[in-house]
BAKE-34364 format. One record per atom (N, C-alpha, C, O): atom name; x, y, z. Coordinates in pm, 1 decimal. Atoms other than C-alpha are relative to their C-alpha. Last residue first. Layout:
// BAKE-34364
(r CA, (X, Y, Z))
...
END
This chain:
// BAKE-34364
(r N, (-38.7, 124.4, -99.6))
(r CA, (-614.7, 550.9, 1767.8))
(r C, (148.4, -46.6, -1.6))
(r O, (184.8, -139.4, 70.5))
(r N, (-42.2, -42.4, -119.9))
(r CA, (-638.8, 876.0, 1565.3))
(r C, (55.7, -82.2, 123.4))
(r O, (136.7, -49.3, 210.0))
(r N, (-131.5, -81.6, 31.2))
(r CA, (-671.4, 734.7, 1236.0))
(r C, (61.0, 33.4, 108.7))
(r O, (180.5, 6.6, 120.9))
(r N, (-76.6, 94.5, 20.0))
(r CA, (-949.3, 489.4, 1379.0))
(r C, (158.4, 54.0, -43.2))
(r O, (263.1, -3.3, -13.1))
(r N, (-13.3, 73.1, -122.1))
(r CA, (-1135.4, 760.4, 1524.8))
(r C, (94.7, -94.4, -15.2))
(r O, (173.5, -106.8, 78.5))
(r N, (-78.8, -91.2, -81.4))
(r CA, (-1113.8, 968.3, 1203.8))
(r C, (18.8, -62.8, 131.1))
(r O, (125.3, -23.7, 178.6))
(r N, (-132.8, -7.5, 46.8))
(r CA, (-1233.3, 653.1, 1012.4))
(r C, (86.3, 92.9, 73.7))
(r O, (199.5, 55.3, 103.9))
(r N, (-64.3, 122.8, -36.5))
(r CA, (-1541.3, 609.4, 1231.0))
(r C, (150.7, -9.2, -31.4))
(r O, (235.8, -48.2, 48.5))
(r N, (-23.1, -3.8, -140.1))
(r CA, (-1634.2, 974.4, 1199.3))
(r C, (80.1, -109.3, 52.9))
(r O, (173.9, -95.1, 131.4))
(r N, (121.3, 11.1, -63.1))
(r CA, (-1608.6, 952.7, 831.3))
(r C, (43.0, 3.1, 135.9))
(r O, (162.6, -8.0, 163.1))
(r N, (5.0, 4.4, -152.1))
(r CA, (-1323.5, 1059.0, 603.6))
(r C, (-135.6, -19.7, 50.8))
(r O, (-227.3, 33.8, -11.5))
(r N, (149.3, -48.3, -43.7))
(r CA, (-1242.9, 994.9, 242.9))
(r C, (23.2, -18.0, 154.6))
(r O, (106.0, -89.1, 211.5))
(r N, (49.3, 62.1, -128.3))
(r CA, (-882.6, 993.3, 128.6))
(r C, (-130.2, 49.1, 17.6))
(r O, (-164.4, 163.7, -11.8))
(r N, (8.5, -94.3, -113.1))
(r CA, (-809.6, 1076.9, -251.7))
(r C, (-49.0, -80.2, 128.5))
(r O, (-106.1, -188.6, 116.6))
(r N, (110.7, 23.6, -105.3))
(r CA, (-707.5, 835.2, -520.5))
(r C, (10.5, 99.3, 148.1))
(r O, (107.5, 111.7, 222.8))
(r N, (125.4, -83.4, 28.2))
(r CA, (-543.4, 948.2, -820.1))
(r C, (-105.7, -21.9, 105.7))
(r O, (-221.2, 20.5, 101.7))
(r N, (94.9, 72.9, 77.5))
(r CA, (-269.3, 676.6, -826.7))
(r C, (-131.2, 61.4, -28.8))
(r O, (-215.2, 7.1, -100.5))
(r N, (-42.0, 36.7, 125.9))
(r CA, (3.4, 921.5, -734.8))
(r C, (-99.3, -88.2, -92.6))
(r O, (-103.0, -80.3, -215.4))
(r N, (7.3, -113.0, 85.7))
(r CA, (-212.4, 1050.7, -469.9))
(r C, (52.3, -31.7, -122.0))
(r O, (-15.4, -2.9, -220.7))
(r N, (124.8, -34.8, 37.3))
(r CA, (-261.3, 710.8, -325.4))
(r C, (-2.2, 114.2, -97.0))
(r O, (-56.5, 101.5, -206.8))
(r N, (30.3, 116.0, 111.9))
(r CA, (117.2, 615.1, -341.8))
(r C, (-147.0, 33.0, -28.7))
(r O, (-171.6, 34.0, -149.3))
(r N, (-77.5, -36.9, 133.3))
(r CA, (213.0, 957.7, -178.6))
(r C, (-52.2, -108.5, -94.7))
(r O, (-80.0, -78.8, -210.8))
(r N, (62.8, -114.1, 56.8))
(r CA, (-54.6, 879.0, 94.8))
(r C, (55.8, 61.3, -122.6))
(r O, (-15.1, 124.2, -201.1))
(r N, (143.4, 46.9, 46.9))
(r CA, (71.4, 543.0, 150.0))
(r C, (-65.7, 104.4, -52.7))
(r O, (-129.7, 85.3, -156.1))
(r N, (-45.9, 67.3, 112.1))
(r CA, (438.0, 658.9, 205.8))
(r C, (-128.9, -29.2, -83.6))
(r O, (-135.4, -14.7, -205.6))
(r N, (-42.6, -100.8, 110.4))
(r CA, (308.0, 914.7, 446.0))
(r C, (15.4, -60.2, -134.3))
(r O, (-25.7, -6.6, -237.2))
(r N, (113.8, -84.0, 36.6))
(r CA, (105.2, 639.7, 645.3))
(r C, (48.4, 112.5, -115.8))
(r O, (-18.4, 133.1, -217.1))
(r N, (41.6, -123.9, -99.3))
(r CA, (406.7, 411.3, 638.9))
(r C, (-128.8, 71.4, -60.5))
(r O, (-167.3, 62.5, -177.0))
(r N, (-57.3, -127.9, 9.3))
(r CA, (399.5, 108.5, 411.8))
(r C, (-31.0, 94.4, 103.1))
(r O, (-138.2, 86.2, 163.0))
(r N, (-134.1, -8.0, -71.6))
(r CA, (361.8, -258.2, 444.1))
(r C, (52.3, 149.0, -20.8))
(r O, (173.5, 166.0, -34.6))
(r N, (-108.3, -12.3, 79.1))
(r CA, (85.6, -274.0, 206.3))
(r C, (130.2, -11.4, 36.1))
(r O, (221.7, -36.0, -42.4))
(r N, (8.5, 121.9, 66.2))
(r CA, (-146.8, -444.9, 467.1))
(r C, (103.0, 25.8, -128.9))
(r O, (160.4, -71.4, -177.9))
(r N, (-48.8, 120.4, -66.1))
(r CA, (-53.0, -187.7, 709.2))
(r C, (5.1, -116.8, -71.5))
(r O, (88.9, -202.0, -42.2))
(r N, (-149.7, -12.8, 13.0))
(r CA, (-96.0, 114.5, 453.8))
(r C, (50.5, -111.5, 69.8))
(r O, (156.0, -155.4, 24.0))
(r N, (-30.9, 17.0, 126.7))
(r CA, (-463.4, -23.8, 385.4))
(r C, (165.3, 14.2, 1.1))
(r O, (236.7, -64.0, -61.7))
(r N, (3.4, 137.4, 30.6))
(r CA, (-530.4, -58.5, 763.2))
(r C, (61.2, -44.3, -152.7))
(r O, (120.9, -150.2, -171.9))
(r N, (-109.6, 43.8, -83.7))
(r CA, (-436.7, 313.6, 811.8))
(r C, (12.4, -162.9, -29.4))
(r O, (121.4, -210.2, -61.7))
(r N, (-110.9, -32.2, 73.8))
(r CA, (-665.8, 398.5, 507.8))
(r C, (119.5, -49.8, 83.7))
(r O, (215.8, -98.0, 24.0))
(r N, (-45.7, -134.6, -5.8))
(r CA, (-946.7, 202.5, 657.0))
(r C, (127.8, 22.5, -71.9))
(r O, (190.9, -69.9, -123.0))
(r N, (-85.3, -4.1, -101.2))
(r CA, (-1063.6, -135.0, 501.7))
(r C, (47.8, 168.7, 8.7))
(r O, (59.2, 243.6, -88.3))
(r N, (-7.7, 109.2, -85.6))
(r CA, (-1349.1, -253.8, 312.7))
(r C, (113.4, 22.5, 103.7))
(r O, (117.5, -51.3, 202.2))
(r N, (52.8, -21.7, -117.0))
(r CA, (-1446.4, 94.1, 158.8))
(r C, (4.9, -142.1, 100.9))
(r O, (-69.1, -150.0, 199.0))
(r N, (130.4, 83.1, -14.1))
(r CA, (-1406.2, -20.8, -199.3))
(r C, (-53.2, 12.5, 137.8))
(r O, (-156.9, -48.4, 164.1))
(r N, (73.3, -71.8, 88.3))
(r CA, (-1130.6, 246.4, -237.6))
(r C, (-152.5, -83.5, -12.0))
(r O, (-254.5, -31.3, -56.8))
(r N, (39.8, -124.2, -56.6))
(r CA, (-952.9, 105.8, 57.9))
(r C, (-113.1, 66.0, -83.4))
(r O, (-209.7, 114.7, -24.7))
(r N, (89.4, 33.7, -115.1))
(r CA, (-956.2, -242.4, -56.2))
(r C, (-45.2, 122.7, 71.6))
(r O, (-150.5, 128.5, 135.1))
(r N, (116.1, 42.6, 57.6))
(r CA, (-819.8, -140.9, -401.3))
(r C, (-102.8, -32.4, 119.5))
(r O, (-224.6, -23.4, 104.0))
(r N, (76.2, -114.1, 58.9))
(r CA, (-559.6, 64.9, -239.3))
(r C, (-131.2, -53.1, -46.6))
(r O, (-230.3, 16.9, -25.9))
(r N, (36.2, -57.4, -101.0))
(r CA, (-442.8, -262.6, -49.9))
(r C, (-61.3, 156.4, -33.6))
(r O, (-131.4, 208.3, 53.3))
(r N, (120.8, 70.1, -81.0))
(r CA, (-440.6, -454.3, -345.7))
(r C, (-60.4, 91.1, 105.9))
(r O, (-179.9, 120.7, 109.0))
(r N, (118.0, -8.8, 77.5))
(r CA, (-240.1, -194.8, -520.2))
(r C, (-100.6, -60.0, 56.5))
(r O, (-207.3, -1.3, 74.4))
(r N, (27.7, -136.5, -4.5))
(r CA, (21.5, -190.7, -238.1))
(r C, (-131.5, 25.1, -80.5))
(r O, (-224.3, 82.2, -23.1))
(r N, (61.9, -4.5, -130.0))
(r CA, (36.5, -568.1, -225.1))
(r C, (-39.4, 159.1, 27.5))
(r O, (-133.3, 181.1, 103.9))
(r N, (117.1, 55.3, 10.0))
(r CA, (100.8, -567.2, -599.2))
(r C, (-64.7, 0.9, 122.7))
(r O, (-187.5, 7.9, 119.1))
(r N, (92.7, -96.9, 81.5))
(r CA, (373.6, -312.2, -566.3))
(r C, (-124.2, -65.1, 1.2))
(r O, (-218.3, 9.5, 27.8))
(r N, (28.7, -101.4, -74.2))
(r CA, (539.8, -540.9, -302.0))
(r C, (-87.9, 108.4, -52.6))
(r O, (-166.2, 169.5, 20.1))
(r N, (108.0, 41.2, -98.2))
(r CA, (503.5, -843.9, -503.7))
(r C, (-33.3, 121.3, 79.9))
(r O, (-151.8, 146.5, 101.6))
(r N, (117.0, 28.1, 67.1))
(r CA, (676.7, -680.0, -803.9))
(r C, (-110.8, -10.5, 92.1))
(r O, (-216.3, 52.7, 86.9))
(r N, (26.6, -144.2, 53.4))
(r CA, (966.9, -539.8, -597.6))
(r C, (-143.8, -20.1, -60.9))
(r O, (-230.1, 61.1, -27.6))
(r N, (28.5, -51.8, -135.1))
(r CA, (1008.6, -901.4, -438.2))
(r C, (-60.2, 146.9, -17.6))
(r O, (-149.8, 185.4, 57.4))
(r N, (93.6, 51.5, -52.0))
(r CA, (1029.5, -1023.8, -795.7))
(r C, (-69.2, 52.9, 116.7))
(r O, (-189.7, 78.3, 114.4))
(r N, (129.7, -40.8, 112.2))
(r CA, (1251.4, -777.4, -928.6))
(r C, (-102.0, -77.2, 49.4))
(r O, (-198.5, -3.0, 68.1))
(r N, (24.7, -119.5, -34.7))
(r CA, (1501.9, -861.7, -616.4))
(r C, (-113.8, 77.2, -77.3))
(r O, (-186.5, 160.4, -23.0))
(r N, (65.9, 14.1, -145.9))
(r CA, (1487.6, -1240.0, -672.9))
(r C, (-55.8, 156.9, 49.3))
(r O, (-165.6, 175.0, 101.9))
(r N, (158.8, 58.6, 2.3))
(r CA, (1559.3, -1178.5, -1037.6))
(r C, (-68.3, -3.1, 120.1))
(r O, (-184.7, 36.3, 126.8))
(r N, (83.0, -93.4, 66.5))
(r CA, (1865.2, -956.5, -956.2))
(r C, (-154.9, -31.6, -30.7))
(r O, (-252.5, 41.8, -15.2))
(r N, (32.1, -96.7, -96.7))
(r CA, (1979.6, -1213.6, -700.6))
(r C, (-73.9, 116.2, -74.0))
(r O, (-174.7, 162.9, -20.9))
(r N, (113.9, 29.6, -72.6))
(r CA, (1956.5, -1486.6, -963.0))
(r C, (-31.8, 93.7, 95.1))
(r O, (-152.1, 103.8, 118.9))
(r N, (129.9, 3.2, 82.9))
(r CA, (2141.5, -1302.6, -1206.3))
(r C, (-116.5, -44.7, 77.1))
(r O, (-230.3, 0.7, 65.7))
(r N, (45.0, -134.7, 32.9))
(r CA, (2409.8, -1220.9, -969.7))
(r C, (-124.6, 14.3, -66.6))
(r O, (-205.8, 103.7, -42.5))
(r N, (53.7, -34.6, -142.0))
(r CA, (2439.4, -1592.3, -848.4))
(r C, (-46.4, 163.8, -12.3))
(r O, (-140.6, 205.2, 55.2))
(r N, (145.1, 73.6, -15.4))
(r CA, (2466.9, -1704.7, -1218.8))
(r C, (-46.5, 71.2, 137.2))
(r O, (-160.1, 118.1, 143.4))
(r N, (90.5, -77.8, 101.8))
(r CA, (2768.2, -1450.5, -1247.8))
(r C, (-128.9, -59.9, -6.0))
(r O, (-221.3, 16.7, -33.3))
END
């Protein structure tokens, strides 16, 4: 029983940390510090997952010539 409680707490902590990483990555992106692809990498998400998360957070992607080049690379 104690093991199951410990396991449940570990899962909750890991979920919280992954959400924190994703939010921090979105913050870096919105401040223009990293590209969208890099933010997805930092968050540990695929680009489609990051697009969904950004949309759910009300963040729209911005494009520059440099970012287009990075996204296509």
